[in-house]
C-alpha positions in Angstrom: -0.9 -4.6 16.9 -3.7 -2.4 16.1 -7.6 -3.8 15.9 -8.2 -2.9 12.2 -11.7 -1.5 11.0 -13.5 -3.5 8.1 -12.0 -0.7 5.7 -8.3 -1.0 7.0 -8.5 -4.6 6.9 -9.7 -4.4 3.3 -6.9 -2.8 2.1 -4.6 -5.1 3.9 -6.3 -7.9 2.3 -6.2 -6.4 -1.5 -2.5 -5.7 -0.8 -1.9 -9.5 0.3 -4.1 -10.5 -2.6 -2.1 -8.5 -5.3 1.3 -9.7 -3.9 0.3 -13.2 -4.1 -1.3 -13.1 -7.7 1.6 -11.7 -9.0 4.4 -13.1 -6.9 6.0 -10.0 -6.6 8.3 -8.7 -3.3 5.6 -6.5 -2.2 2.0 -5.9 -2.4 0.2 -2.6 -1.5 -3.3 -0.8 -1.4 -4.3 2.7 -0.9 -7.8 4.2 0.2 -8.7 7.7 -1.3 -10.9 10.0 0.7 -14.1 9.1 -1.4 -13.5 5.5 -0.4 -11.9 4.0 -3.6 -9.2 1.8 -3.3 -6.2 1.1 -5.5 -3.8 -1.9 -5.5 -0.8 -2.7 -6.9 2.6 -4.7 -7.0 6.0 -4.1 -7.1 7.1 -3.0 -10.7 10.7 -4.1 -12.1 11.2 -3.2 -15.6 14.4 -2.4 -17.3 13.2 1.3 -17.9 10.9 1.7 -14.5 11.0 0.7 -10.8 8.2 1.4 -8.2 7.8 -0.2 -4.9 4.1 -1.4 -4.6 3.4 1.5 -2.2 4.5 4.2 -4.9 2.5 2.2 -7.6 -0.7 2.3 -5.7 -0.1 5.9 -5.3 0.4 6.6 -8.7 -2.8 4.5 -9.7 -4.5 6.4 -7.5 -3.4 9.8 -8.6 -3.8 9.0 -12.2 -7.2 8.1 -11.3 -8.2 11.7 -10.0 -7.7 10.9 -6.3 -6.4 14.1 -4.4 -6.1 12.8 -0.9 -5.7 9.6 0.7 -7.1 8.2 4.2 -4.7 5.0 4.6 -2.3 2.8 3.0 -1.2 -0.6 3.5 2.0 -2.8 2.1 2.7 -6.7 2.5 6.0 -7.1 2.9 8.8 -9.3 4.2 10.9 -6.1 4.8 11.5 -4.8 8.4 10.3 -1.3 7.6 8.5 0.2 4.7 11.2 2.3 2.9 11.5 6.0 2.9 10.5 6.5 -0.8 7.4 4.7 -0.5 6.2 6.5 2.7 7.0 9.7 1.0 4.8 9.0 -1.8 1.9 8.4 0.6 2.7 11.3 2.9 2.3 13.5 -0.5 -1.3 12.9 0.1 -1.9 12.1 3.8 -0.9 12.0 7.4 -3.2 8.9 7.6 -1.7 5.4 8.8 0.5 3.2 6.7 0.1 -0.4 7.9 3.0 -2.8 7.5 1.7 -6.3 7.5 3.8 -9.5 7.2 3.0 -11.9 4.2 0.1 -13.5 6.3 -1.3 -10.5 6.1 -0.7 -9.6 10.1 -0.5 -6.2 10.7 3.3 -5.4 12.3 3.3 -1.9 12.5 1.9 1.2 11.7 3.7 4.6 10.4 
């Protein structure tokens, strides 16, 4: 898999940490074009369901980000689901790294 630069490794590490801290199914992080990072976990409430990546994108947008450079999700799933990918693609064509629970990037969308 790709050798990540320090900034990309940072979002993978943040995604892994938020997943571990919350015990959620997924953790995700995004980096905006100003270099700010946003991390989130899966949200599962009776009235609201968001994937970790959707939640991270929502956090970035609600903080004023207009575009993203990259995204990362730590998951046991075999692929990044389409709704999560669509949320990221609304703001960037940059890489979306999928990492396993150890933080190893297994593919890039």
